[in-house]
N, C-alpha and C positions, 0 to 999 in steps of 0.2 A: 504494501500500500503506500504511496508516494503520500508524502507528508506537506501538509500545508504551513505559511506562515503569514501572521498581519502583524505590518508594524506600522504603523499607528502615531505618528507626529503629527499635533498644531502645531502651526506657523506659527514665525518668530516673531518675537517682536515689533508692533510696527506705531511706524510715528501718527505723531496725532496734533504736528503743531501746525499745520494746519485747518480750523475747523469750522474752513465750508467743502473742505472735501470731502467727497460720498463717501463711508461707508468702505467699499467695496472698493473703491481704488484708493484707500489709505497704501498707504507704501510702504516697506520695513525701516524703522532708524536703525539707527548706526549702526547701537546694542544688538537691530533682532540681523545686525549682516556677521559681525561678531557669532554671532551663537548660530550659525547656520556653517559655518568657516568647522564649528570643536563639533556640529550632530559631522559634518564631511566624515569630518573624522573618527570619530567614532563608527561609523558605517565602514567608513574605508578595514580598520586595522578590526573591525569587527568580525570582521567577513559579510556584512546584512548589503547582500548588494539584490531590488530589488529587480521580477518579469516583468510588474507591470505599474505605473503611481496614479491612481484615482488625485489631482486632482481638483476643491475648490475652486472656484472662475475668478475669486475675490485674488486683486493686485497680488494683497501680501502673501498667498501661498502658494500664488504664480511665480512669484522671487522667492518665498520660500524652495521650491524645487530646486531654483537657478539659483539659487545658494549655496543649495548639496551637491550642483549636478560635476563637480569634480569628484563625487564619490560613485557615482550613479555607474551599472555597464552602461558601454559606448550600444543607443541607440535603442534604450532602455524603452518600448511607447510611455506617453503619456498623455493620461486621458482627463480633459479638464474640461466640467462637468458646473453649469451656471445650478444644478439641484443638489450643491453636494454646500454651497453658500452657507452657510451658520444657520444649516440643517443637522436634526436632531437624528438621536440613536437610532429611530426607527427605522428613518430616511437611509443613516449610513449603512446603517441592517442590511434593509432590503437590496440594495444597487452591490454590493458586498457577496450577495449569495446568487447575484449576477454572472460571475466573474465564473469563466469557464475553468474550468477543473485541469485543464493541463496547465495549467497560472502558478506553478508553484509560491510566489512569495510574491504579496501584494505591499504596498506601501500606501498608505492613504493621509493626504494632507487636509487638514480641514480646521472647523473650527473646536472652544469651548461655548456652549456647555457641550455637547453632543460629541466631542471626539470622547473625556474625559466616563461621560456617563455612561460610550460606546467598550470600553474597555473595562472599564467597572464589572457591565454589564456579565460581556463574555465571559469573563475568569468564575473560577469557590468561589464562596464565602472564602472561603479560609484564608485563599492567596486577591481578593479586595482589598483590605486597609492596606494592604502594599501603594496605593494610589489613593493616596488620598488626595493628595490637588493634582494638577496639571497646570504646569507654570508655559509660554510658549517656549517654544522650540521643545515642549518636552520630547522621548519616545519609546512611546511601549511597543514591545517584543515581543508576540503575542500563539503558542503553535497551538493551528489548531487539534485540537485531543474525536475529533468527526472528518473523516477521508474526504467527504465534498464541501464544496464553497456554499453551496445551497441548503444544507444545518448545522449552519454557524446559527449563531444561539446563545441563551445565557449558558453557563453556567460550560463550552463547547471549548476554551485554548483555555492553555495552560499560559504566564508570567514568564518567558525565558526568560526576561531582561529588563528597566522602567532606568530612565536615566533624565538627567536636567540640566539644562548648559548648565548650571549653575555648580551641579555636580562635576561635570566635564572638567572648566573651567581652576578648580579643587586638584580633581587629581590629576591635573597638566604641572600644575601646582604655579600657579598665575588665579592674582581676586579681580 
């Protein structure tokens, strides 16, 4: 049986400087760009290579994908979808259930609270406290305990890892 892996990445920190910028068009802040570099290094060092990227249509999620691009496999498909913008957990889950079973690893780049709610709901109750909060650019890696994406649901994954930019900075020895 092929194993499937789900990478859930919240977009990096966005810039609120321009108050009249529509929410969907807010770009990443400088700190968000730095967090992307940390996440990219973590992806590369941990050998976490997605076979498909599902991305919200918001500028900040698209820029997050661009910010980690150096760590992604060449030619990995990036599917940008309006329905993933500020999507609730159920919408994200419905989209993941549509993934072809031939795709081993999916990276979903989205927003809170949907990404956090989904990440926690997919886990067994004993693992859920390991993701108390989901800061910007946080990454959960979850291994599916079911053989098909269509079977994904509550308590159907095991948490392989959860990292935040702060933890990645601290482990790299910088503040």
